[in-house]
N, C-alpha and C positions, 0 to 999 in steps of 0.2 A: 089448044088451050092446056096449060099446065095443070096437072092434077095434084102435085105435091111440091113442097119447097126443095126437098132433097130425096133422092133415091140412091141407096147403097146397093149395088148389084154384085152378083156372083160371090156371095160370102158363105163361109161355113158358120152357120148361126148356132151359137151356144146360148140358149135363151135365159139362163139363170135359174131355171126350175130344177135342174138336175137331169132333165130329159136329154136323150141322145141328140147329137147335132143334126141339123137339117141344112140342105143347100138351098140358097134362094136370095131374095132381095128384101130390103126393109125400106119402106117409104116414111117420110117425116113431113108432117104438116103442122104449122103453128107450134113447133116445139114438142109435139107428141108423135108417137108412132101411129101411123094411120093405116099401114098394111104390112103384112109379113108373109113371105112365100114367093110366088111368081107375080110380080107387080107389073101390070100393063100400064101403058100411057107414058107420059114424060114428066119431067120436073124442071124447076128453075135451075137446079144443079144436080149433076149425077156424079157418083164416085164409084169407080170400078174397084171392088175389093180384091180382085185377081186371085180368088180362092183363099184369101187370108181369113182368120178367125174374127168373128164379130160377137162381142159379148156386151152385156149391160155394163154400165160404169161401175167401178168398184167403190165400196163404201167403207170408210175408215171410222170405226165407232169410238176410237179413243185418241183424241188429239187435244193439243193446247194452243191452237192457232188464234185464240181470242185476241191477244195483243197484235199479232202479226197481220191479221185481217184489217187492222186500222190503216196500214200503209201498203199491204200486199194482198189485194183481193183475189189472187190466184192461189194463196197458201202454198207457194213454191217450196219444194219441187213436187208436190203431190200429184198434180195433173200429169206430170212426166211419167208417172208410174200407173196411169190409168185410173186414178182416184177421181171421182166426180162429185162425191159428197163426203164432207168431214163433219164429225160430231165434236163440238167444242164444249167447254165448260165442265170438264171432268174433274174428279178429285176434290169436290166441294168448292172449287174456285171458278167464279165468273167475274166479268167486269161490271156487272150490274145485278141487282140494284145498288146504287152508290150515291152518297152525297157528302159534301164537306170533306172532313178529314178521313172519311171512310176510304177515299181513294188511296191514301197513304197506307192504310192497313192492307188493302188488296195488293198494292205494289209490293209491300214487304213480304206478304205470304207467297206471292208469285216468285219472289227472289229465292226464298228458302226451298219451296216445294218444287218449283219448275225451272229454277235457274234462269229466269228472265228478270233482269235487274233494273233498278231505278233509272239509270241513264237512258236505257232504251225507252222506258215509259215516258220520261221527260221529253225525249226527242220526238216521239211519234204517236203517243196515246193521249188524246186531248181530254178525256173524261168530260166531254161536253154533254153528257146524258145523265139522267138519274134513274129512270125506270128501265126495266128489261126491254120493254117495247122501244124506248128511245135508243138503246144500244143497237137493237136489230135494225131500226131505221137508219142509224149511222152507217152500218156496214153494208146495207143493201145496195146502194148505188155503185155500179161498176163491178159487182161480184162476177168473177170468172168461174167460180166453183160453188156448188151447193153447200149450204151450211145448216146443220141441225144443232141447235144450241140448248144446252142444259143450264138450269139455274143452279148456281153454286150454293149449297146449304150454308157454308161458312159465310159467304158474302151476304146471303139473306138474313142470317141470324145477326150479323154485325149491323146491318142496315136497321133492323128493328130494335135491337137491344144494346147496341154500342158496346162499351167495354165489358158490360155484364154478360155478354154472350160467351165470355170465357171464364165465367165465375159460377154459373148456376143453370138450372133448368128454366125453361120459359114458363111464364104464367099463362093462364087460359086466354087472357086478352092478347098477349103477345103471339100466342099460337094462332089465334084468329087473324091477327094482322098479317102474319106470314102466309097463312092460307089464302087470304084475299089477294096478296101480291102474286102468289103462285097461280091462282086462277086467272088473273089478269095477264100474266106472262104467257100462260098456255094459250089463251085466246089470241095473243099477239103473235104466236108462232113458236113458242118454246117447245122443246122436245121432252122435257122431264126435269128431274132433279139429280144432282150428284152430291155425294157425301163422303166422309172419310172417317175411318176408325183409327188411323195411325199417324197422320201428318202433324207436324209441329210448326209453330210460327217463328218469327225472327228472334224471339226470346226463349225458344225451345219449349214453349208451352203448347199443350194440345190446341189445335185449331177449334174455332167455335162449334163446328158440327159435333165434336166429341162430347159436348156438354148437353146434348139433346137426349131426352129420354124416349122410350118407345112410343109413348102416347103422342109426342110431337111428331115423330117420324111417320107414324101411321096417319095422323091428321094431314100432314103435308102430302103424303102419297095419295090419299083420297082426294086432295085438292087437285093433284095432277090428273087423276082419273076422271074428274068431271068433264074433261075435254074429250073423253072417248079414246085417248091414246096416251102415250108417255111411258117412260122407263125410270127406274130408280137405280143409279149407278154408284158404286162405292169402291174405295180402296180399303181392303180388309187389313187387319193387323197381321201382316205377313211375317213379322219378326217373331211371332209367338203362335205356334200351330194351334194350341188349345184355344187361344183367343180368336184365331182365324176361323176355326170350326164353330165357335159360338157366334161369330159374326154371320156366318152362313145360315145358322139356325134362325137368327133374328131377321135376316133377309126373307126367309121363308114366312115368318110371321107377318112381315110387311106386305109381301106379295099376296098372301091369303086374305089379309084384312082389306086391302085396297084393290085387289084384282088387277095388278099391274106386274109386268116382269121386272126382275131385279138382276143386276149385272155387276160382277166384281172383277177387278183387274189388279195384278196379272196372275195367271196360273202358269207356272214354269216347271220345266223338267230340271230337277236338281240331281247332283251326283248321288245324294242319299235316297232320293225317291224319284227316279226318272219319269215315272208315269203319274206323278202327283196323286197317288192312290188314296190318301186320306181326304184330300179335297174332293176328288171324284166321288168317293163314297158319301161324303156329306151332301154333295149336290144331288146325288141319286136318292138319298133319303128325303130331301125336300121335294123332289119330283113325286115320290110315293105319297107324300102328304097332300099333293095337289098343287103345290106352289111352283111358280115359274122363276127359278133362280139359275142363272147361267154364269159361267166363268168366261174370261177372255184369254185367248192364247195367241202368241206370236210365233211365226215360223223361224225367225232368225235366232242365232245365239244372242243372248242378252249381254253383248259386249259393251264396254264403255272405256273412255280414255280420260286421263287425268293430266292436267297442266297446272302448275302453281300460278301461272299468269291468268288463269280463268277461274274455274270452280270445279267442285266435285262432291257428289253425294257421299263418296267413300270417306270423306273427311268430316262430315257433319256431326258424327258421334264423338269427335275429339275436340273438346271445348277450346283448347289453346290454339289448335290449328284453325278451327272455324273462325275464331276471333280475328285472326290475321287474314284469312280468306275473305272475310266480310269487308275488309278495307279495299279502297281503290287499288288496282294492281300496281300503280306507281309507288304506293307506300309500303308494299309488302316486303321488298328486299331487305330493308334495314332491320325489320323485325326478325326475318329468317337468319340474318347474319349476326345478330346479337348473341354472344356466348351464353348468357344466362337464360335467355328465351329458348335458345337451341337445346340446352340441357333439359328444359321442361318438355319441349316437343319430342325429344328422343324418348324420354321416360313415358310420356303419354301414348305414343304410338306403340311402344313395347308392351303396353297393357290394353291394346285395342279390343273392342267387343263389337258385336253386330256386323254391319256391312264392312266396317273398317278391317275386319279380320281377313278380308280378301286382298289386302294390299300386298302381301308377299308374293301373290300369284301374278302381279303385274309384270309385263315385259317392257323393256325400253323400246320406244318407237322412234319417231322422227326426232333427230337432234341436229344442231348446227355446229356446235363447238367442236374443234378438231379433237380435243382430249376425250370427248364423249363418243366419238365414232366407234371405238372398239366395243362399246357396251350395247350397241344396237342388236335387238333380238334376244338379249339375255334376260332371264328372269331376275327380279330383285332378290328373291330368296337365294338364288345361286350366287349372285354378286356378294350378298351379305356373308355367305359361307366362305367363299374363296378369299375375300378380302378382310374377313373378321371384323365387319362393321355392323353397326345397328341399322335397322331398316330406315329409320328417319334420316340417318347420316347419308345413306346412299341416295335417297330421294333429294335431299337438300344439296348435296355436292353436285349432282348432275344438273339440278335445276338452276343453281346459282351460276354454274358455268355457262348455261344456255339462256341467261337473262330471264329465268323462270319459265321459259317456253319449252323445255324438254317434255316430250310426250311419253306417257306411260300407259300401256294398253292391257286391259283385262279382256282376255279372249278365251273362248271355248271352255267355259265353266258352266254357266247356266244355259239350258236349252242346247247343250252340245251333243246329246244323244239323239241323232236324227231319226232313228227308228221310233224311239219313244215320243218324240215331238210329232211325228207323223200320226201316231195313234191319238195324241191329244188334238191335233188339228181335225181329225175325223170324228171326234166324239160328239154326240148329239147335244150334250149339255155344255159344250164349250163353243163360244162364238169366235170367229176369226177376227181378232182385234188386238188390243193391248199395245199398239204401236208407240204411243206417247209422242207422236210426231208434233213438232213445234216446241217441245220442251227439252230441257237438258242439252241444249244445242251445242254446248262446248264439250260435251262428253260423248255424244253419239248422234246419228241421224235416224230418227224413227221411221221416216218415210222410206219406202222401198220394200216393205214386207209383201206387197201384192206381187211385185216382180220376182222376189225371191221364191214365193210360193209357186209361181208358174215355172220358173227356171229350174229349181231344185226338186220340188216335191212332185210336180206334174211331169215335166219333160225329162229331166236327167235320171231321176230315181224311179219314176213311175209309181210311186207310193200312193198318189192321189190321182184319180182320173181327171181329165180336163173338165168334164161335166160337173163332177163333184167339187172340184176346186173353185170353179166359177160360181157355182151355187152358194158355196160358203162365203164368198166375198160379195155377193150381190143379193139374190132373191131371199136367201135365208135371213140375213140380218135386216133387210128391208122389211120383211114381214114381222119379225120379232121386235123391231124397234119402232114400228108404227109408221114406216115410210112407204105407205101402201100405193103411192102414185108412181113409184119407180122401182128398179131392182130386177125387172125381167123385161125381155123383149116380147111385148104383146101389144096388140092394138089398144090405144087409149093411155098407155103408160108414157111417162116422160122419156124423151129421146136422149137419155144419158147412155152413150155407147162408146165402146173401145174396139178399134180395129187393130189387130196385132198379128205379127208373124212369130209363131211359137218357136220356130227354129232359131230366130235371131234374138229372142228375149234374153236380156242380160241386165243384172243389177250391178252397177259399177261400185268400185271401192269408195269409201268415205273420203271426201276432200274437205280440207279446212279452208274456208273462204272468208273474206272480209266484205260482207255485203249487208250487214245488219245495222240498224240505227243505234245511236248511243255508243259508238266506238266498240261495238261487240262483234265477235266473230262466231262462226257456226260451222258445223259439219253438214255437208249435203251429200246425196247420192244421185247420180244421173242414171238414166236407163236407155237401153237400146231395144228395138223391136216393135215400138208402137208407131203404127202408120198414121193413126188419127185418133183423137179423143174428142167426143162431142158432149157438150153440156146443154141440156134442154134444146137439142136440135141444131146447135151451132158448133162448128168445128173450132175448138179452142187451141188444140195442138195438132200440127200436121208435120209428119216427118221430122219430129224432134224440135220444131220451132213453134213458138206461140204466135197465134194470130191476134187480131184486134177484137175478136168476139168476146163479149162479156155478158153471158146469158144466165149466170148463176142466180139461185134463189135461196131464200130462207125456207127450209122445208120441214 
């Protein structure tokens, strides 16, 4: 008689707690781990690990797969990198609650903030739901990956207050309405609330969450806490350090008032402050007050690409450029070729501020036109100097020659100091996260951080031990984010598991592919070294190929 559904034998078990590895077997019954160690008896299916490493499934706490899950229940390519749970609804944006013209507002905000545009929504996101519970019910069937969903503060405010959500603070009655919606959403399976101190909408106005006062935020956080779990996630005003430090202090107030953890994204290593010392000091000050405030850190360089045929956050602060980039790609060329418009574009880019100041650091990437080939790999700043041309002229000339598809790459600027990044990854007040997977898909692929962590920081440099690295991606975030039924290899826990060959682990280069609805393209990263990925006890990926198993849950 079979005693289990599946037994994985002869594994090097890294259990996600930070403990040293143990050799043994893991049995799975009804989607849960039923035994760990030396497992006697037989099972319906047995898998010989052959001495490979077995870990809990990785958890990605900062993604924007909300739209993609409507047509891709695997959140590709996450599972290919060992990710078995994704947290969606970050940065104050979720696809629910919504009604009527509210969907247009959500779509427009996703376009500006996450670079996922209306044609994609029109093609593949039906908005056939209203409540948060309805949305979760829509994505549940056929899930191949686990989903923890945050309620977007901006979506929530707009649902209750309409256009006035971007004009004023909420009344007591409106706050009560929002709290009731939050409590109902948490009861239906939501994982918390996300908010934003920095994001702008399609008219470059602050998003609705920025009009909320502290009383509203605390009330909503307390509504989250009534469920016994939940987190408050934010994007701080990273453009202004003093404002960012004030945001962290306010997060401490929210955490203390509602007794829930707060999380901010991203914390990056910059050339001016490689170890993010001011942010770390602010987080430590909140810990001393008794608050639970964490940052999110990514292991990779925060690289991004720009194509005038697509979109780029590097151009959002330049109004004339943004106005053209907001047009369908088929309509942009005429505007870029117009002499009067071009003069304005050149002048505007010559006086760039904010993120646009990084434009001279870009290098020429993939190009197709013959006259562009000599420029590959050269920096825009160097081209400007040697050819005595304005930055905007260089970008426009190369782009127009390549039908606007010339690629410009920002590389090795943010998070480039790997020693400093290793210190950030290992800091107890920073969670492994900040991937932004599913967003900004024409500029970079956020998925792959888990593989990069194992490949570079664990195996190649040895800066992080295997046990510590796995703990950071599994048990630690599971505990702090309230995912108590998974994250470690222990009896009774969900059987989210990754079987990998550390020697073979490799994160591939970004590939620009045409597989997105609404005539959109995206960057993806593939991985090597994963023998099997299990979600709730079923093998979803084996030897790099997807199976038909779809055992994902809303968690």
